[in-house]
N, C-alpha and C positions, 0 to 999 in steps of 0.2 A: 526223868524224862521231861523234856521241855514241852510245854503245852501252849495252846492258843491263849490261855489265860496269862501265861508269862509274857507272851508277845504283846498282848493288849496292855498289860500293866506297864511294860517298858515304854510303849508308845504313848501312853496316857500320862506318864510322869512329867511334871514340870521341872524337876531338878535334873541335873546331869547324871542320869542313872545308867547302870551297866548290868547286863544279864551275865551272871557267873555261875559256875558250878562250885558249890561250897560243900566240902565233904561229900561229894558225889551227887548233891541235890541242887537243882536249878533255883536261883534266887535273884531277884532284882534288888540291887543295892545302890545307894548314892555313890558316885565315882570317888569322892574323897574317902569313903569308907574302905576302899581297896587297900589303903595303907595302914589300916587298923589291925590290931592283934586278932580280932574276930574273923577277919577275911584273909588271914595269913594262909597261903597255899591255895587260894581260890583260883580257878581257871576262868579267865575272861572269855566269854563267848562273843558278845557284841554290845557295843554302846548304843543307847537309844538314838543318839545323834546319827550314828553311822547307819543304823537300820532305817531311820527316817529318810536319809539321803537315798538309800537303795529303793525305798518305796516311792520316792518322788521320781526316780528314773523309770520305775515300772509300777505305776499306780494300781494295776490290776492285782498285784500281789497282796495289797492291803485288804482286798475283799475276802481273803481266806487266811485268817491268822493261824488256823490249825495246820494248813499246808506249809506256811512259813515256819511254824514251830517244828514240823517234821523235818524240813530241810536243815534247820539249825541243829536239831538233834542228830541227824545223820552226819553232819560235818563234825560235831563233837565226838561222835563214836569213831569216825575215821582218824581223829587225832588221838584216840586212846583215852578219851574222857569218860 
């Protein structure tokens, strides 16, 4: 389950990070790691850069990382993740 903690971690990272589901568990990883053996089969949820752009378009969403996490989690479940 994606939590507000995952969202905060993703937004606070200074590297090019991505939120993924890795073996069914959410994890924030550096984007270059997506090509590694460790991340083989990971489902990409959202890049920190993309999430930051969404929040700039709707700054009020940044006030509730738990709600944002719930929305991301619902999207993942709809995609079968």
